[in-house]
Backbone as numpy.savetxt, mean C-alpha at the origin, in Angstrom:
# Nx Ny Nz CAx CAy CAz Cx Cy Cz
-6.40 -8.49 1.07 -6.11 -9.45 0.30 -5.57 -10.65 1.77
-6.15 -11.49 1.81 -5.38 -12.14 3.07 -5.11 -14.00 2.68
-3.84 -13.78 3.10 -3.26 -15.36 2.61 -3.38 -15.80 3.89
-4.29 -17.47 3.87 -4.02 -18.13 5.38 -2.90 -18.43 5.32
-1.44 -18.40 4.65 -0.42 -19.32 5.31 0.81 -18.29 5.26
0.65 -17.13 4.29 2.13 -16.08 4.28 1.64 -14.81 3.75
1.72 -13.82 4.78 0.85 -12.43 4.13 2.06 -11.80 3.15
3.11 -12.65 3.08 4.62 -12.43 1.82 3.83 -12.22 0.87
2.55 -13.45 0.18 1.94 -14.00 -0.69 1.33 -12.66 -1.66
0.98 -12.44 -0.57 -0.16 -11.22 -0.81 0.40 -9.51 -0.97
1.66 -9.78 -0.50 2.46 -8.59 -1.01 3.54 -8.47 -2.17
3.60 -10.15 -2.38 4.29 -9.57 -3.72 3.02 -9.59 -4.86
1.86 -10.25 -4.56 0.98 -9.58 -5.45 0.52 -8.22 -5.99
0.60 -7.66 -4.67 0.70 -6.04 -4.51 1.36 -5.65 -5.02
2.79 -5.70 -5.00 3.69 -5.34 -5.66 3.81 -5.74 -7.62
3.78 -6.50 -7.24 3.73 -7.08 -9.07 3.04 -6.16 -9.90
1.50 -5.98 -9.25 0.48 -5.06 -9.62 0.79 -3.55 -9.78
1.53 -3.02 -8.89 2.15 -1.47 -8.96 3.49 -1.88 -10.01
3.72 -2.60 -10.11 4.77 -2.68 -10.77 4.30 -2.63 -12.38
3.73 -3.53 -12.52 3.01 -3.80 -14.20 2.12 -2.26 -14.52
1.61 -1.88 -13.26 1.02 -0.61 -13.65 1.90 0.86 -13.49
3.48 0.34 -13.03 4.47 1.55 -13.65 4.07 2.58 -12.84
3.51 2.17 -11.11 3.88 3.13 -10.10 5.02 3.32 -9.74
5.48 4.46 -9.24 6.76 4.91 -8.94 6.73 5.40 -8.01
8.43 4.77 -6.98 9.01 4.88 -5.87 8.28 4.15 -4.73
7.79 3.06 -5.26 7.10 1.86 -4.50 7.93 1.59 -3.55
7.48 1.82 -2.26 7.97 1.74 -0.94 7.67 0.65 -0.08
7.72 -0.98 -0.01 7.26 -1.56 1.09 7.58 -1.39 2.76
7.05 -1.72 3.66 6.90 -1.77 4.89 6.35 -1.94 5.50
7.49 -3.06 6.43 6.86 -4.42 7.90 6.37 -3.65 8.66
4.80 -3.56 9.01 4.29 -3.48 9.51 3.71 -4.68 11.09
4.33 -5.29 11.47 4.25 -6.35 11.97 3.71 -6.08 13.65
4.77 -5.33 14.24 5.74 -5.03 14.90 5.13 -3.46 15.36
4.90 -2.78 14.82 4.27 -1.84 14.43 2.71 -1.39 15.03
1.76 -2.10 14.21 0.55 -1.92 14.61 -0.13 -3.18 14.08
-1.21 -3.41 14.06 -2.06 -4.37 14.42 -3.04 -4.60 13.28
-3.26 -3.33 12.56 -3.99 -2.86 10.92 -3.60 -3.84 10.34
-2.35 -4.17 9.76 -2.14 -5.33 8.96 -0.50 -5.61 9.26
0.02 -6.64 8.03 1.53 -6.87 7.77 2.22 -6.08 7.61
1.80 -5.48 6.11 2.42 -4.45 5.53 1.98 -3.06 4.84
2.33 -2.08 4.98 1.69 -0.94 4.04 2.91 -1.26 3.15
2.26 -0.42 1.75 2.99 -0.15 0.41 2.44 0.99 0.00
3.64 2.11 0.02 3.17 3.44 -0.39 3.88 3.31 -1.86
3.38 4.12 -2.52 3.72 4.14 -4.69 2.89 5.52 -5.01
3.84 6.05 -5.92 2.86 7.03 -6.40 2.98 6.88 -7.87
2.10 7.83 -8.42 1.18 7.53 -9.94 1.59 9.37 -10.06
1.83 9.36 -11.14 2.04 10.90 -12.01 1.13 11.79 -12.25
0.21 11.50 -12.42 -1.36 12.48 -12.11 -2.70 11.65 -11.90
-3.63 12.54 -11.42 -4.97 12.28 -11.10 -4.96 10.87 -11.71
-5.30 10.25 -13.18 -5.02 9.92 -14.07 -4.09 8.99 -13.85
-3.17 8.60 -12.89 -2.46 6.95 -13.30 -2.71 6.73 -11.88
-3.05 7.84 -11.20 -3.06 7.13 -9.49 -3.98 6.75 -9.63
-5.75 7.15 -10.30 -6.59 5.90 -10.08 -6.40 4.83 -10.85
-5.73 4.95 -12.18 -5.61 3.89 -13.03 -4.66 2.74 -12.25
-3.72 3.11 -11.38 -2.82 2.10 -11.04 -3.70 1.31 -9.78
-4.75 2.41 -9.04 -5.47 1.32 -8.12 -6.28 0.95 -8.56
-7.20 1.18 -9.31 -8.24 0.31 -10.55 -7.51 -1.02 -10.88
-6.47 -1.27 -11.18 -5.60 -2.23 -11.66 -5.25 -2.94 -10.59
-5.12 -2.73 -9.43 -4.88 -3.72 -8.03 -6.60 -3.91 -7.93
-6.99 -3.34 -7.88 -8.29 -3.90 -7.56 -8.93 -5.00 -8.34
-8.77 -4.81 -9.60 -8.73 -6.01 -10.79 -8.23 -7.12 -10.08
-7.01 -6.89 -9.98 -6.00 -8.45 -9.76 -7.17 -8.73 -7.92
-7.38 -7.77 -7.35 -8.02 -8.86 -6.08 -8.97 -9.58 -6.37
-9.63 -8.93 -7.23 -11.17 -9.20 -7.94 -10.86 -10.65 -8.55
-10.00 -10.52 -9.38 -9.17 -11.97 -10.14 -8.88 -13.15 -9.35
-8.42 -12.95 -8.31 -7.98 -13.90 -7.16 -9.15 -13.93 -5.67
-10.00 -13.78 -6.30 -10.97 -13.62 -5.45 -11.34 -13.21 -4.13
-10.37 -12.28 -4.02 -10.20 -11.64 -2.76 -10.98 -10.10 -2.66
-10.74 -9.72 -1.80 -11.92 -8.32 -1.61 -11.10 -7.16 -0.94
-11.04 -5.89 -1.16 -10.60 -4.75 -0.32 -11.63 -3.50 0.27
-11.18 -2.74 0.44 -12.15 -1.81 0.56 -11.17 -0.31 0.22
-11.99 0.73 -0.21 -11.05 1.78 -1.22 -11.67 2.79 -0.35
-10.52 3.76 -0.38 -11.30 5.10 -0.35 -10.26 6.24 -0.98
-10.78 6.83 -1.48 -10.19 8.15 -2.15 -10.15 8.34 -3.85
-10.62 7.43 -4.23 -10.67 6.99 -5.55 -11.21 7.85 -6.73
-12.08 8.48 -6.39 -12.93 9.38 -6.92 -12.42 11.09 -7.48
-11.66 10.92 -6.10 -10.26 12.23 -6.34 -8.92 12.36 -6.80
-8.74 10.75 -6.81 -7.17 10.04 -6.89 -6.41 11.08 -6.38
-6.25 11.57 -5.46 -5.08 12.53 -5.02 -4.39 11.39 -3.91
-5.08 10.71 -3.13 -4.52 9.71 -2.52 -6.08 8.24 -2.60
-5.51 7.43 -2.77 -6.07 6.48 -2.81 -5.67 5.42 -1.49
-6.89 5.09 -1.12 -6.31 3.84 0.29 -6.92 2.18 -0.45
-6.62 1.57 -0.26 -6.81 0.31 -0.81 -6.10 -0.54 0.66
-7.24 -1.43 1.47 -6.63 -1.72 2.43 -7.17 -3.50 2.35
-6.76 -4.39 1.75 -6.50 -5.54 1.69 -6.19 -6.75 2.71
-6.44 -5.87 4.05 -6.49 -7.14 5.32 -4.95 -7.17 5.39
-3.91 -8.35 4.90 -2.63 -8.47 5.27 -1.60 -6.61 4.95
-2.33 -6.39 3.81 -1.57 -5.52 3.09 -2.57 -4.17 3.01
-1.95 -2.84 3.25 -2.87 -1.85 3.36 -1.82 -0.67 2.20
-2.17 -0.27 1.38 -1.70 0.39 -0.12 -2.28 1.97 -0.14
-1.17 2.30 -0.42 -1.55 4.25 -0.10 -0.96 4.30 -1.65
-1.65 4.42 -2.52 -1.18 5.69 -3.55 -1.57 6.98 -4.13
-0.33 7.56 -4.26 -0.40 9.13 -3.92 0.02 9.89 -5.19
-0.61 10.91 -5.45 -0.33 12.06 -6.75 1.38 12.26 -5.89
2.68 12.72 -6.31 3.72 12.66 -5.60 3.67 14.54 -4.70
2.84 15.87 -5.14 2.53 16.32 -3.95 2.27 16.21 -2.83
1.58 15.22 -3.10 0.18 14.79 -1.30 0.98 13.67 -0.95
2.16 12.98 -1.17 2.82 12.14 -0.74 4.04 12.55 -0.14
4.59 13.95 -0.60 5.70 15.14 0.05 4.90 15.37 1.01
3.75 15.51 0.85 3.17 16.74 2.06 2.75 15.87 3.34
2.44 14.45 3.23 1.97 13.79 4.02 3.26 13.09 4.83
4.02 12.63 4.08 5.13 11.45 4.43 4.95 10.29 5.15
3.80 9.99 5.00 3.45 8.79 5.48 4.49 7.60 5.71
5.14 7.32 4.79 6.24 6.16 4.95 7.22 6.43 5.98
7.64 7.79 5.79 8.29 8.28 7.03 8.19 7.93 8.35
7.11 8.26 8.67 6.29 7.96 10.05 6.53 6.40 10.34
6.09 5.39 9.24 6.23 3.82 9.51 7.27 3.49 9.25
8.42 4.23 9.24 9.45 3.76 9.03 10.24 3.52 10.02
9.66 4.35 11.29 10.46 5.18 12.44 11.01 3.60 13.06
11.94 3.41 14.20 12.45 2.21 14.71 10.94 1.36 15.43
10.93 0.51 15.91 10.00 -0.21 16.55 9.99 0.23 17.98
9.29 0.32 18.52 9.13 0.89 20.00 10.06 0.15 20.71
9.80 -1.31 20.52 10.35 -1.99 21.35 11.99 -1.89 20.91
12.73 -1.66 19.83 13.64 -1.46 19.52 14.32 0.08 20.22
13.80 0.84 20.04 14.08 1.81 21.06 14.25 1.32 22.49
13.69 1.24 23.08 14.04 1.40 24.55 14.75 0.28 24.63
15.23 -0.80 23.97 16.86 -1.81 23.88 17.97 -0.89 23.49
17.92 0.60 23.30 19.11 1.08 23.38 18.98 2.12 23.97
């Protein structure tokens, strides 16, 4: 989901959808200085396979209603669903899978530019 003016609009839409779906432990990470993949990464958890799938399905429905498209991976298994909406990349995990990969810890590391300044 790309906003022509402000990628934070897409982020707010994603966060609202995740909250409405009762996703847990929602973390948004600004990756603009870390990667060209997107502007924001959002990581959230669902309580079970069914909840992860429902959270992802609801977000995809919101994108469709707004006329936006997104690429999706992992929906059939619903352990880890990746939704690439352009400006915002969303990962929805079952808690055990999220803990195993520690994805947000890796992306929350200091920017390379910040490390060289200190």
